[in-house]
Structure formats: structure tokens, C-alpha cells
SERONU-510048 format. One record per residue (C-alpha): chain; x, z, y. Coordinates in nm, 4 decimals, always signed. Layout:
N
+------+----------+----------+----------+
: unit :        X :        Z :        Y :
+------+----------+----------+----------+
:    A :        X :        Z :        Y :
...
+------+----------+----------+----------+
! end
This chain:
397
+------+----------+----------+----------+
: unit :        X :        Z :        Y :
+------+----------+----------+----------+
:    A :  +5.4763 : +14.2699 :  -6.7298 :
:    A :  +5.7558 : +14.4016 :  -6.9293 :
:    A :  +6.0045 : +14.1233 :  -7.0060 :
:    A :  +5.9501 : +14.1486 :  -7.3812 :
:    A :  +5.5720 : +14.1165 :  -7.3562 :
:    A :  +5.3552 : +13.7985 :  -7.4092 :
:    A :  +5.1513 : +13.6524 :  -7.1453 :
:    A :  +4.7883 : +13.6795 :  -7.1462 :
:    A :  +4.5717 : +13.4130 :  -7.3102 :
:    A :  +4.4014 : +13.3319 :  -6.9783 :
:    A :  +4.4839 : +13.1248 :  -6.6778 :
:    A :  +4.3745 : +13.0394 :  -6.3305 :
:    A :  +4.5495 : +12.7493 :  -6.1869 :
:    A :  +4.5196 : +12.5870 :  -5.8273 :
:    A :  +4.6342 : +12.2630 :  -5.7354 :
:    A :  +4.6652 : +12.1642 :  -5.3602 :
:    A :  +4.7813 : +11.8394 :  -5.2049 :
:    A :  +4.8117 : +11.8319 :  -4.8323 :
:    A :  +4.9829 : +11.5734 :  -4.6098 :
:    A :  +5.3038 : +11.7457 :  -4.4904 :
:    A :  +5.5911 : +11.6543 :  -4.2696 :
:    A :  +5.9361 : +11.8086 :  -4.2305 :
:    A :  +5.9668 : +12.1882 :  -4.1700 :
:    A :  +6.2790 : +12.2818 :  -3.9902 :
:    A :  +6.2002 : +12.0659 :  -3.6844 :
:    A :  +6.0890 : +12.2226 :  -3.3459 :
:    A :  +6.1935 : +12.5758 :  -3.2381 :
:    A :  +6.0881 : +12.9133 :  -3.1886 :
:    A :  +5.7476 : +13.0517 :  -3.2514 :
:    A :  +5.6037 : +12.6930 :  -3.3170 :
:    A :  +5.8701 : +12.6512 :  -3.5865 :
:    A :  +5.7710 : +12.9792 :  -3.7352 :
:    A :  +5.4158 : +12.8934 :  -3.7290 :
:    A :  +5.4825 : +12.5501 :  -3.8934 :
:    A :  +5.6935 : +12.7464 :  -4.1754 :
:    A :  +5.4277 : +13.0178 :  -4.2173 :
:    A :  +5.1413 : +12.7676 :  -4.2646 :
:    A :  +5.3733 : +12.5325 :  -4.4855 :
:    A :  +5.4487 : +12.8170 :  -4.7290 :
:    A :  +5.0763 : +12.9037 :  -4.7568 :
:    A :  +5.0006 : +12.5676 :  -4.8807 :
:    A :  +5.0869 : +12.4792 :  -5.2375 :
:    A :  +5.2385 : +12.1527 :  -5.1248 :
:    A :  +5.4409 : +12.3040 :  -4.8330 :
:    A :  +5.4623 : +12.1165 :  -4.4784 :
:    A :  +5.2732 : +11.9929 :  -4.1832 :
:    A :  +5.1134 : +11.6932 :  -4.0636 :
:    A :  +5.2900 : +11.3458 :  -3.9858 :
:    A :  +5.3043 : +11.2112 :  -3.6383 :
:    A :  +4.9664 : +11.0174 :  -3.7277 :
:    A :  +4.7939 : +11.3310 :  -3.9017 :
:    A :  +4.5721 : +11.2267 :  -4.1764 :
:    A :  +4.2974 : +11.4604 :  -4.2582 :
:    A :  +4.3838 : +11.7297 :  -4.5248 :
:    A :  +4.2860 : +11.7057 :  -4.8639 :
:    A :  +4.0587 : +11.9949 :  -5.0104 :
:    A :  +4.2598 : +12.3143 :  -5.0044 :
:    A :  +4.2381 : +12.3556 :  -5.3880 :
:    A :  +4.0887 : +12.3176 :  -5.7205 :
:    A :  +4.0425 : +12.5524 :  -5.9976 :
:    A :  +4.1500 : +12.3976 :  -6.3089 :
:    A :  +4.0999 : +12.7143 :  -6.5470 :
:    A :  +3.9361 : +13.0317 :  -6.5011 :
:    A :  +3.9607 : +13.3555 :  -6.7181 :
:    A :  +4.1010 : +13.6908 :  -6.6300 :
:    A :  +4.4472 : +13.8515 :  -6.6941 :
:    A :  +4.6787 : +13.5848 :  -6.5561 :
:    A :  +4.6939 : +13.3854 :  -6.2545 :
:    A :  +4.8764 : +13.0644 :  -6.1943 :
:    A :  +4.9345 : +12.8383 :  -5.8929 :
:    A :  +5.0885 : +12.4746 :  -5.9280 :
:    A :  +5.1600 : +12.1905 :  -5.7146 :
:    A :  +5.2671 : +11.8403 :  -5.7568 :
:    A :  +5.5851 : +11.7906 :  -5.5982 :
:    A :  +5.5618 : +11.5309 :  -5.3179 :
:    A :  +5.6365 : +11.5529 :  -4.9358 :
:    A :  +5.5378 : +11.3300 :  -4.6455 :
:    A :  +5.7636 : +11.1533 :  -4.4503 :
:    A :  +5.8291 : +11.2991 :  -4.0925 :
:    A :  +6.0894 : +11.2441 :  -3.8469 :
:    A :  +6.4597 : +11.2959 :  -3.8939 :
:    A :  +6.5878 : +11.6349 :  -3.9560 :
:    A :  +6.8954 : +11.8497 :  -4.0419 :
:    A :  +6.9694 : +11.8621 :  -4.4400 :
:    A :  +7.2234 : +12.0910 :  -4.5763 :
:    A :  +7.5345 : +11.8920 :  -4.6140 :
:    A :  +7.6489 : +12.0730 :  -4.9369 :
:    A :  +7.6556 : +11.8819 :  -5.2539 :
:    A :  +7.5124 : +11.5771 :  -5.1390 :
:    A :  +7.5366 : +11.3004 :  -5.4161 :
:    A :  +7.8272 : +11.0638 :  -5.3572 :
:    A :  +7.7438 : +10.7109 :  -5.3017 :
:    A :  +7.9275 : +10.6320 :  -5.6477 :
:    A :  +7.6939 : +10.8184 :  -5.8458 :
:    A :  +7.3263 : +10.7755 :  -5.9528 :
:    A :  +7.3187 : +10.4492 :  -5.7560 :
:    A :  +7.0013 : +10.3548 :  -5.9578 :
:    A :  +6.8165 : +10.6617 :  -5.8229 :
:    A :  +6.5965 : +10.5540 :  -5.5428 :
:    A :  +6.4018 : +10.6878 :  -5.2274 :
:    A :  +6.0420 : +10.6043 :  -5.2757 :
:    A :  +5.8516 : +10.5822 :  -4.9725 :
:    A :  +5.4474 : +10.5449 :  -5.0276 :
:    A :  +5.1895 : +10.4677 :  -4.7716 :
:    A :  +4.8665 : +10.6296 :  -4.9254 :
:    A :  +4.5229 : +10.5982 :  -4.8172 :
:    A :  +4.5345 : +10.9471 :  -4.7048 :
:    A :  +4.8922 : +10.9876 :  -4.5841 :
:    A :  +5.2593 : +10.8841 :  -4.5981 :
:    A :  +5.4637 : +11.0442 :  -4.8681 :
:    A :  +5.8180 : +11.0551 :  -5.0337 :
:    A :  +5.9042 : +11.0803 :  -5.4041 :
:    A :  +6.1956 : +10.9807 :  -5.6052 :
:    A :  +6.2269 : +10.6975 :  -5.8498 :
:    A :  +6.4914 : +10.5422 :  -6.1001 :
:    A :  +6.5635 : +10.1873 :  -6.2118 :
:    A :  +6.4909 : +10.1152 :  -6.5706 :
:    A :  +6.4718 :  +9.7454 :  -6.5701 :
:    A :  +6.5938 :  +9.4420 :  -6.3627 :
:    A :  +6.3143 :  +9.4875 :  -6.1368 :
:    A :  +6.1341 :  +9.7788 :  -6.2922 :
:    A :  +6.1190 : +10.1464 :  -6.1647 :
:    A :  +5.9914 : +10.4833 :  -6.3042 :
:    A :  +5.8390 : +10.7567 :  -6.1149 :
:    A :  +5.5484 : +11.0202 :  -6.1348 :
:    A :  +5.2091 : +10.8818 :  -6.1468 :
:    A :  +5.0806 : +11.1539 :  -5.8913 :
:    A :  +5.3176 : +10.9858 :  -5.6339 :
:    A :  +5.0666 : +10.6897 :  -5.6269 :
:    A :  +4.7620 : +10.8200 :  -5.7612 :
:    A :  +4.4734 : +11.0677 :  -5.6505 :
:    A :  +4.3406 : +11.3683 :  -5.8314 :
:    A :  +4.1547 : +11.1515 :  -6.0563 :
:    A :  +4.4233 : +10.9224 :  -6.1703 :
:    A :  +4.3239 : +10.6389 :  -5.9508 :
:    A :  +4.5927 : +10.4303 :  -5.7528 :
:    A :  +4.5526 : +10.5187 :  -5.3774 :
:    A :  +4.8838 : +10.3817 :  -5.2437 :
:    A :  +4.8539 : +10.0802 :  -5.0043 :
:    A :  +5.2306 :  +9.9882 :  -4.9805 :
:    A :  +5.5598 : +10.1320 :  -5.0961 :
:    A :  +5.9390 : +10.0550 :  -5.0616 :
:    A :  +6.2350 : +10.2005 :  -5.2210 :
:    A :  +6.5778 : +10.2328 :  -5.0907 :
:    A :  +6.8908 : +10.2494 :  -5.3289 :
:    A :  +7.2300 : +10.3159 :  -5.1849 :
:    A :  +7.5129 : +10.1220 :  -5.3558 :
:    A :  +7.8850 : +10.2421 :  -5.4362 :
:    A :  +7.9969 : +10.1026 :  -5.1405 :
:    A :  +7.7392 : +10.3070 :  -4.9409 :
:    A :  +7.5152 : +10.0125 :  -4.8381 :
:    A :  +7.1305 : +10.0481 :  -4.8570 :
:    A :  +6.9043 :  +9.8154 :  -5.0378 :
:    A :  +6.5403 :  +9.8257 :  -4.9551 :
:    A :  +6.2973 :  +9.6760 :  -5.1731 :
:    A :  +5.9276 :  +9.6508 :  -5.1645 :
:    A :  +5.6810 :  +9.7494 :  -5.4509 :
:    A :  +5.5264 :  +9.3961 :  -5.5454 :
:    A :  +5.1776 :  +9.4811 :  -5.6264 :
:    A :  +5.0663 :  +9.8349 :  -5.6061 :
:    A :  +4.7233 :  +9.7309 :  -5.7302 :
:    A :  +4.8982 :  +9.6509 :  -6.0606 :
:    A :  +5.0918 :  +9.9603 :  -6.0704 :
:    A :  +5.1112 : +10.0979 :  -6.4509 :
:    A :  +4.9995 : +10.4531 :  -6.4821 :
:    A :  +4.9975 : +10.6030 :  -6.8359 :
:    A :  +4.6520 : +10.5761 :  -6.9353 :
:    A :  +4.6197 : +10.9428 :  -7.0753 :
:    A :  +4.7011 : +11.0761 :  -6.7045 :
:    A :  +4.4162 : +11.2391 :  -6.5682 :
:    A :  +4.5293 : +11.3255 :  -6.2192 :
:    A :  +4.6303 : +11.6746 :  -6.3364 :
:    A :  +5.0072 : +11.6993 :  -6.3826 :
:    A :  +4.9658 : +11.9996 :  -6.6166 :
:    A :  +4.7897 : +11.7787 :  -6.8701 :
:    A :  +5.0991 : +11.5745 :  -6.9211 :
:    A :  +5.1835 : +11.1950 :  -6.8968 :
:    A :  +5.2609 : +11.2043 :  -6.5216 :
:    A :  +5.4435 : +10.8781 :  -6.5323 :
:    A :  +5.4262 : +10.5529 :  -6.3639 :
:    A :  +5.6091 : +10.1997 :  -6.3745 :
:    A :  +5.6318 :  +9.9901 :  -6.0782 :
:    A :  +5.7541 :  +9.6422 :  -6.0106 :
:    A :  +5.9961 :  +9.5520 :  -5.7389 :
:    A :  +5.9169 :  +9.2261 :  -5.5319 :
:    A :  +6.3005 :  +9.1591 :  -5.5351 :
:    A :  +6.5711 :  +9.2232 :  -5.7791 :
:    A :  +6.8411 :  +9.5069 :  -5.6678 :
:    A :  +7.2047 :  +9.4029 :  -5.6980 :
:    A :  +7.4169 :  +9.4645 :  -5.9929 :
:    A :  +7.5681 :  +9.7736 :  -5.8274 :
:    A :  +7.2508 :  +9.9407 :  -5.8521 :
:    A :  +7.2614 : +10.1206 :  -6.1951 :
:    A :  +6.9743 : +10.0794 :  -6.4618 :
:    A :  +6.9216 : +10.3540 :  -6.6923 :
:    A :  +6.8201 : +10.3918 :  -7.0684 :
:    A :  +6.5528 : +10.6375 :  -7.1886 :
:    A :  +6.6425 : +10.9236 :  -7.4064 :
:    A :  +6.4732 : +10.8570 :  -7.7650 :
:    A :  +6.5447 : +11.1816 :  -7.9311 :
:    A :  +6.2827 : +11.4272 :  -7.8015 :
:    A :  +6.4289 : +11.6772 :  -8.0635 :
:    A :  +6.7332 : +11.7216 :  -7.8407 :
:    A :  +6.5797 : +11.8096 :  -7.4953 :
:    A :  +6.4619 : +12.1602 :  -7.5496 :
:    A :  +6.7546 : +12.4033 :  -7.4702 :
:    A :  +6.9613 : +12.1187 :  -7.3356 :
:    A :  +7.1298 : +12.1201 :  -6.9867 :
:    A :  +7.0077 : +11.8440 :  -6.7897 :
:    A :  +7.1138 : +11.6687 :  -6.4381 :
:    A :  +6.8488 : +11.6701 :  -6.1777 :
:    A :  +6.8324 : +11.4011 :  -5.9051 :
:    A :  +6.5983 : +11.3811 :  -5.6069 :
:    A :  +6.5573 : +11.3071 :  -5.2329 :
:    A :  +6.3202 : +11.6218 :  -5.1936 :
:    A :  +6.3261 : +11.9223 :  -4.9599 :
:    A :  +6.6134 : +12.1657 :  -4.9546 :
:    A :  +6.7019 : +12.5381 :  -4.9211 :
:    A :  +6.8251 : +12.8260 :  -5.1356 :
:    A :  +6.6890 : +13.0463 :  -5.4117 :
:    A :  +6.5995 : +13.3191 :  -5.1483 :
:    A :  +6.4563 : +13.0838 :  -4.8621 :
:    A :  +6.2660 : +12.8264 :  -5.0698 :
:    A :  +6.2340 : +12.4564 :  -4.9655 :
:    A :  +6.2351 : +12.5062 :  -4.5867 :
:    A :  +6.4541 : +12.2027 :  -4.4947 :
:    A :  +6.3652 : +11.8389 :  -4.4641 :
:    A :  +6.3662 : +11.5822 :  -4.7471 :
:    A :  +6.5385 : +11.2532 :  -4.7384 :
:    A :  +6.8969 : +11.3101 :  -4.8874 :
:    A :  +6.9931 : +11.2319 :  -5.2493 :
:    A :  +7.1160 : +11.5490 :  -5.4238 :
:    A :  +7.1926 : +11.6437 :  -5.7811 :
:    A :  +7.2463 : +11.9546 :  -6.0009 :
:    A :  +7.1968 : +12.1068 :  -6.3411 :
:    A :  +6.9318 : +12.3271 :  -6.5068 :
:    A :  +6.8156 : +12.3908 :  -6.8513 :
:    A :  +6.4884 : +12.2980 :  -7.0356 :
:    A :  +6.3395 : +12.6338 :  -7.1840 :
:    A :  +6.0664 : +12.5000 :  -7.3728 :
:    A :  +5.8036 : +12.2351 :  -7.3904 :
:    A :  +5.4355 : +12.2637 :  -7.2527 :
:    A :  +5.2936 : +12.4256 :  -7.5836 :
:    A :  +5.4128 : +12.7764 :  -7.4510 :
:    A :  +5.1149 : +12.7270 :  -7.2204 :
:    A :  +4.8715 : +12.6695 :  -7.5158 :
:    A :  +4.7584 : +13.0322 :  -7.5264 :
:    A :  +4.6743 : +13.0233 :  -7.1621 :
:    A :  +4.4707 : +12.7101 :  -7.0876 :
:    A :  +4.2367 : +12.4854 :  -7.2569 :
:    A :  +4.4597 : +12.1692 :  -7.3024 :
:    A :  +4.5369 : +12.0369 :  -7.6262 :
:    A :  +4.8804 : +12.0881 :  -7.7995 :
:    A :  +4.9436 : +11.7102 :  -7.8065 :
:    A :  +4.9158 : +11.6863 :  -7.4404 :
:    A :  +5.1287 : +11.9968 :  -7.3715 :
:    A :  +5.3958 : +11.8545 :  -7.5874 :
:    A :  +5.4537 : +11.5689 :  -7.3267 :
:    A :  +5.5755 : +11.8376 :  -7.0756 :
:    A :  +5.9183 : +12.0225 :  -7.0358 :
:    A :  +5.9392 : +12.3304 :  -6.8588 :
:    A :  +6.2324 : +12.5169 :  -6.6904 :
:    A :  +6.2775 : +12.7908 :  -6.4507 :
:    A :  +6.4822 : +12.9017 :  -6.1434 :
:    A :  +6.7113 : +13.1856 :  -6.2329 :
:    A :  +6.9474 : +13.4019 :  -6.0160 :
:    A :  +7.1088 : +13.6067 :  -6.2916 :
:    A :  +6.8604 : +13.8761 :  -6.2801 :
:    A :  +6.6201 : +13.9654 :  -6.5713 :
:    A :  +6.3342 : +14.0496 :  -6.3281 :
:    A :  +6.3464 : +13.7042 :  -6.1825 :
:    A :  +6.3824 : +13.5331 :  -6.5178 :
:    A :  +6.0382 : +13.3716 :  -6.5476 :
:    A :  +6.0523 : +13.2676 :  -6.9066 :
:    A :  +6.1791 : +13.6032 :  -6.9974 :
:    A :  +5.9195 : +13.7806 :  -6.7911 :
:    A :  +5.6204 : +13.6009 :  -6.9059 :
:    A :  +5.6960 : +13.4893 :  -7.2499 :
:    A :  +5.9449 : +13.7642 :  -7.3923 :
:    A :  +6.2941 : +13.7963 :  -7.5252 :
:    A :  +6.2723 : +13.4836 :  -7.7339 :
:    A :  +6.2814 : +13.2790 :  -7.4342 :
:    A :  +6.5100 : +13.5201 :  -7.2002 :
:    A :  +6.7698 : +13.3253 :  -7.0324 :
:    A :  +6.9151 : +13.4303 :  -6.6941 :
:    A :  +7.0216 : +13.0697 :  -6.6196 :
:    A :  +7.3470 : +12.8710 :  -6.5371 :
:    A :  +7.5908 : +12.9638 :  -6.2718 :
:    A :  +7.5332 : +12.6582 :  -6.0748 :
:    A :  +7.1498 : +12.6136 :  -6.1258 :
:    A :  +6.9361 : +12.4143 :  -5.9085 :
:    A :  +6.5749 : +12.3353 :  -5.8879 :
:    A :  +6.3201 : +12.1082 :  -5.7608 :
:    A :  +6.1191 : +12.0835 :  -5.4403 :
:    A :  +5.8533 : +11.8537 :  -5.2733 :
:    A :  +5.9854 : +11.4990 :  -5.2668 :
:    A :  +6.1902 : +11.5354 :  -5.5875 :
:    A :  +5.8531 : +11.4189 :  -5.7824 :
:    A :  +5.9458 : +11.1156 :  -6.0185 :
:    A :  +6.3319 : +11.1923 :  -5.9975 :
:    A :  +6.4908 : +11.1784 :  -6.3367 :
:    A :  +6.6290 : +11.4392 :  -6.5564 :
:    A :  +6.9259 : +11.2942 :  -6.7415 :
:    A :  +7.0564 : +11.4221 :  -7.0870 :
:    A :  +7.3558 : +11.2605 :  -7.2243 :
:    A :  +7.3254 : +11.0124 :  -6.9294 :
:    A :  +6.9695 : +10.8953 :  -7.0236 :
:    A :  +6.6288 : +10.9726 :  -6.8737 :
:    A :  +6.4832 : +11.2570 :  -7.0603 :
:    A :  +6.1976 : +11.3185 :  -6.8128 :
:    A :  +6.0879 : +11.2966 :  -6.4499 :
:    A :  +6.0147 : +11.5711 :  -6.2219 :
:    A :  +5.6326 : +11.6447 :  -6.2157 :
:    A :  +5.5093 : +11.9792 :  -6.0714 :
:    A :  +5.5964 : +12.3569 :  -5.9615 :
:    A :  +5.4352 : +12.6328 :  -6.1121 :
:    A :  +5.4066 : +13.0188 :  -6.0454 :
:    A :  +5.2480 : +13.2644 :  -6.2682 :
:    A :  +5.1382 : +13.6214 :  -6.1963 :
:    A :  +4.9328 : +13.8954 :  -6.3815 :
:    A :  +4.6099 : +14.0150 :  -6.2751 :
:    A :  +4.7712 : +14.3021 :  -6.1104 :
:    A :  +5.0110 : +14.0952 :  -5.9289 :
:    A :  +5.3290 : +14.1487 :  -6.1492 :
:    A :  +5.5435 : +13.8293 :  -6.1478 :
:    A :  +5.8890 : +13.7072 :  -6.1558 :
:    A :  +5.8806 : +13.5277 :  -5.8184 :
:    A :  +6.0994 : +13.6924 :  -5.5502 :
:    A :  +5.8343 : +13.6074 :  -5.2600 :
:    A :  +5.4897 : +13.6011 :  -5.4074 :
:    A :  +5.4697 : +13.2044 :  -5.2824 :
:    A :  +5.4999 : +12.8714 :  -5.4612 :
:    A :  +5.7873 : +12.7520 :  -5.2550 :
:    A :  +6.0679 : +12.6729 :  -5.4841 :
:    A :  +6.2415 : +13.0025 :  -5.4979 :
:    A :  +6.3888 : +13.2188 :  -5.7756 :
:    A :  +6.1607 : +13.3204 :  -6.0309 :
:    A :  +5.9221 : +13.0070 :  -6.0415 :
:    A :  +5.8550 : +12.7497 :  -6.3072 :
:    A :  +5.8602 : +12.3755 :  -6.3087 :
:    A :  +5.7578 : +12.1075 :  -6.5301 :
:    A :  +5.8711 : +11.7462 :  -6.5959 :
:    A :  +5.6966 : +11.4589 :  -6.7698 :
:    A :  +5.8666 : +11.4229 :  -7.1021 :
:    A :  +5.9787 : +11.0571 :  -7.1136 :
:    A :  +6.1623 : +11.1087 :  -7.4438 :
:    A :  +5.8150 : +11.1995 :  -7.6286 :
:    A :  +5.7061 : +10.8773 :  -7.8426 :
:    A :  +5.3989 : +10.8526 :  -7.6628 :
:    A :  +5.5468 : +10.8202 :  -7.3320 :
:    A :  +5.8461 : +10.6119 :  -7.4160 :
:    A :  +5.6492 : +10.3878 :  -7.6341 :
:    A :  +5.4181 : +10.3170 :  -7.3345 :
:    A :  +5.7065 : +10.2638 :  -7.0851 :
:    A :  +5.8680 :  +9.9930 :  -7.3428 :
:    A :  +5.5337 :  +9.8089 :  -7.3515 :
:    A :  +5.5217 :  +9.7555 :  -6.9717 :
:    A :  +5.6645 :  +9.4319 :  -6.8431 :
:    A :  +6.0165 :  +9.5014 :  -6.7737 :
:    A :  +6.0025 :  +9.8730 :  -6.8851 :
:    A :  +6.2837 :  +9.8613 :  -7.0911 :
:    A :  +6.6241 :  +9.6709 :  -7.0482 :
:    A :  +6.8504 :  +9.6486 :  -7.3641 :
:    A :  +7.1477 :  +9.5729 :  -7.1237 :
:    A :  +7.0873 :  +9.8772 :  -6.9001 :
:    A :  +7.3868 : +10.0609 :  -6.7758 :
:    A :  +7.4225 : +10.4283 :  -6.8468 :
:    A :  +7.4536 : +10.7007 :  -6.5866 :
:    A :  +7.8096 : +10.7700 :  -6.4664 :
:    A :  +7.9301 : +11.0960 :  -6.6210 :
:    A :  +7.8439 : +11.4082 :  -6.4201 :
:    A :  +8.0997 : +11.6304 :  -6.2250 :
:    A :  +8.2370 : +11.9257 :  -6.3854 :
:    A :  +8.0606 : +12.2505 :  -6.3170 :
:    A :  +8.3942 : +12.3678 :  -6.1636 :
:    A :  +8.3829 : +12.0930 :  -5.9158 :
:    A :  +8.0063 : +12.1419 :  -5.8364 :
:    A :  +8.0720 : +12.4846 :  -5.7790 :
:    A :  +8.3766 : +12.4247 :  -5.5218 :
:    A :  +8.1431 : +12.1723 :  -5.3549 :
:    A :  +7.8929 : +12.4561 :  -5.3063 :
:    A :  +8.1195 : +12.7230 :  -5.1892 :
:    A :  +8.3040 : +12.4959 :  -4.9308 :
:    A :  +7.9645 : +12.3885 :  -4.7862 :
:    A :  +7.8325 : +12.7504 :  -4.7458 :
:    A :  +7.4782 : +12.6654 :  -4.7395 :
:    A :  +7.3382 : +12.5842 :  -5.0813 :
:    A :  +7.1676 : +12.2827 :  -5.2442 :
:    A :  +6.8734 : +12.0710 :  -5.2048 :
:    A :  +6.5867 : +12.1274 :  -5.3830 :
:    A :  +6.6939 : +12.4884 :  -5.3869 :
:    A :  +6.9914 : +12.6419 :  -5.5483 :
:    A :  +7.0934 : +12.9651 :  -5.6816 :
:    A :  +7.3374 : +13.0700 :  -5.4217 :
:    A :  +7.4049 : +13.4502 :  -5.5332 :
:    A :  +7.4125 : +13.3879 :  -5.9056 :
:    A :  +7.6620 : +13.6108 :  -6.0761 :
+------+----------+----------+----------+
! end
């Protein structure tokens, strides 16, 4: 499809959730088979040591002809230890209130990311603890924060049966409201930051934001092929809200307004997902230090001006009926040319609901420390040699 063309008014979307462990462990043909199998799945990965039965392969959400789409909620299962790229790991002194959330579900054990928004209150994505119908399926969960001194604090989630999921969340992250508020059984120390929410949702589209998460890592060319479990951060730009998809799917604009979308650019127009599918008005070949999200980053905060504007929700890949697309490899695996979506915390219907939860807003909340300069980020990446977390734009000109 030409970069100046409009997307077709039809969309087929498939969501898959499979229990998966770290790719990057093992060796030889076995590891290759693991990677191939994982990349064939929307979620990406392999069974944990005690493998739970796989969930159904997929579910068609919309059907028509002309444009195909694949989507996945970003969540990764907890496996053994593994090597993460050492580059651009978040220093202990930054984002201390962003935690590693481990969830024991009825079907598998998983990892997400969370952030502290009250004395004992954390914010994450609803799909981290809920099934495809929006029902809580988590049996137990804990979050680990790392203080500025490098000390770990582990806090159990108080009562998951009373976890607060936005009432408009349906189990389909593409329909918005993919947010949940959880209560900790114990209070983190004062060295664990508490964050405010962004209140002005007119300021988010077009804004550069900071991503933080514990998800899988890799490069823009390889995808999310390395294990999760290390906190990393970087930048991207919100290209649009979810209403750009209104012509493609039977979802109300009111719901789509609660989504913020961005893509993963490498500086080339043919891999600019927004420009490719939505035309010149959305064309933007990206930031020089752009990063992306991958499984395990779900629920992680997106900061604008040191406030939480959104939380990571899903990855999305589009293609035309003829197969034309912006993705470099034709697989939904956090490579260049893919889309991602976040639950728009700054939207009034979302922020007001969070405020209404017990402990959902702390007037005394601390702000996020100022992010490192782009120059320092780039230096850190170049020195390390292997790019980023979630997936970074290694060859961006």
C-alpha cells in the first residue's frame, strides 16, 4: 500500500495468549526450534518448567476483507535466569517506583510491569491479572521494587480477589480500559517513588514519552528474542489515539479514545507503520534513540513531563489483503514497522476511575526524576553495542 494511501475500512484481528518462558536459553537446534515456535505465537515464548496447557491459539475479533491485523497482549511467563543485553539498563536511582510484577495465574505464571501511585497502591494492565473475558484469574502476585541504593523490596499483593479492574475492560485490550489497580499488603519504603497521573489528555498525542518496563529485549531487526526481568527505559512518541482505527473495526470512538498508539521506526519510510497505513498526515520516521515494547512490559508506565500518561497494553501488526505491510519480517515480535498501544491513563474516564479506587491517588506523590538527555542515552547504547530492551532502533540514521 502506498504511504500516502488510507487504510481499508476492514480489519481482521487475532489475539493469542500462550504460557511462555524465556527464549535465549538452551543451545543449537533446540534453541532454534524454541525461537521459531515462539515467534509463530502472538505472545512469543515457550512453556515454563511446569508447563500449563496452552490457551486457544487465537480468536477472531473482527472480520471483513482488505486488511489483516494481528494483536497480542504484552505479557511474558517467568522462566529461568537468562542473559539480558546489558546496555541501557535503568540505573537504581531512576524509576524506583516502577516494579517487576510476578503473577501466579490459574493457567500459567507471568511477568508484567507496574508503578506505584499511592502508599500501598500500584497501577498495571488489566490483562496481566484477567482472562479474555475480563475476569480475575490470578491466584497470587508480588512486586519487586529496587531502591536508589540498589536494595530489593518484595511486596505481596494483598487480596487479588478484590483487585480493581476498570469496569469497561472487556478482556480485549484493543477496546480500551486495560487498567487495573492493586493493593500491596505492606507499604514500600520512602525511597520507592510514588507517581502522579497526567491529567491533560490534550497534551499526549505527538508528545515524546518515556517507556519503562521489565520485558523481553532485542533489537529492531531481531525482535524480542532475549529474556525478560531487567528494568530498562527509553523514548518513543505517541502518534495518535485509537480513533485512527475507527474505520477499521466495529468499536465505538468513545472506547478508541482511551487508547494511545505509537510505532517502531528505523528512519525508513517503508517501515514507518503510521505513514504506511494512514498516509502523509501521520508520516514520521521516528526518534534517533527510539525504543519499543515487548512481552513483559505490559502495565509499565509511559511518562510525559514526569507523570503517568498511559500504561503499556498491546502490540499490533497490520497488513493488506495482498500481504503488503510495514513490518520488516512479517511476524508480530517487536521489530521495526509494528504498532503498539497503551491504555490512556490521562483520559478522564480512566483517571477519574483510578482516583476513585482506595489509595488510587496520593496528593503527596513524588514526581519522576528527570530523564537522561538523548545524548547520554545514545552514548550508553553505543558503548554497549547490543541495543535495548524491549527492542531498540539500532540502525536508525
